[in-house]
C-alpha angles and dihedrals in degrees: 000000000000095000093052089049090056091049089051092052093047094048099041091113091062096052129074107266131161090224094051114107130197090254089058092057091047090051092051090053091046091053093047094046091045093056094043094048092043091055096042094040091047092051093047094045092045094051092045092050092046090050092050092050091047092051091049091052091049091048090051090051093048095047099047133065136178119249133175117253127193121224107240097200136010112289116240121247121258119280114265091252091058100033094114095053130065098242119154124246133210116269136167114255137173129208142166115246121225089259090057098254119136119237134189125190144128118279137171109273136170113277117265093008109162123242111271094037115138118234127183113237133177121235135185128229092284092051094251121138115268137170120280110263115258118263120249090258092051090046090053091048093049091047094048096045092045092051095045093047094047091048093047094047093048093047091046092051091051093047089047090054090049090050091052089049090051090052089055091048090049090053090050091048091051091049090051091049091049090051091048093050091047090051093049094046093048093049092054094044095250124132120209120220 
C-alpha cells in the first residue's frame, strides 16, 4: 500500500486532478525531458569524447617512433634534492631521424651517463623529440576518464538547465497562487496581511 501511495504522490501531475494547473503539467514534462536528454546526451557526449581521445592516442602512436640517440657529453649528476632517487637529468644528445637528417638537442638521460652512451628517444615525423606514446593501459584510462567526464558534464548541464526551468515554473506557480488567494480574499471581503 505504501509504495503505491508514493507512486501516486510522485505522478500526481500526470493524472487528472482538479488542483492540477497547466504549469504543473509543464513541469512534469520538463523533468521527464531533462532526465531523458541528460541520459542520452551524456551517453552520446561520452562516447564521442572517448572516440576522440582514442583517435588522438592512435595518431600519437602512428606519428612517433623510437630511435637511438648518442649522448654527446657526460650527463650531470642528479640535483641534491633528488640524489636519492633515480630521476633523469637533461643531457645533450644527437640522433639521426628516419629521413636521414641529423639532429642535436637536450633530452632526459640517466644521471652521470658517460659521453657516447646510447639512449632511446622518441621522435615525430620531422625527427624532432616528442613524448613517448602512452601505454595501452594509460590509453584505456585516458579514454575512459575522458568519456566519463564528458558524459557527466553534459548530463549535469542538461539537468542544470531543467532545474533552472523548474525554478521559473515554481515562481510562476507561486505568483498564480498569490493571485488566486488575493481574488478569494477580496471576494469575501477579507484583506490578507
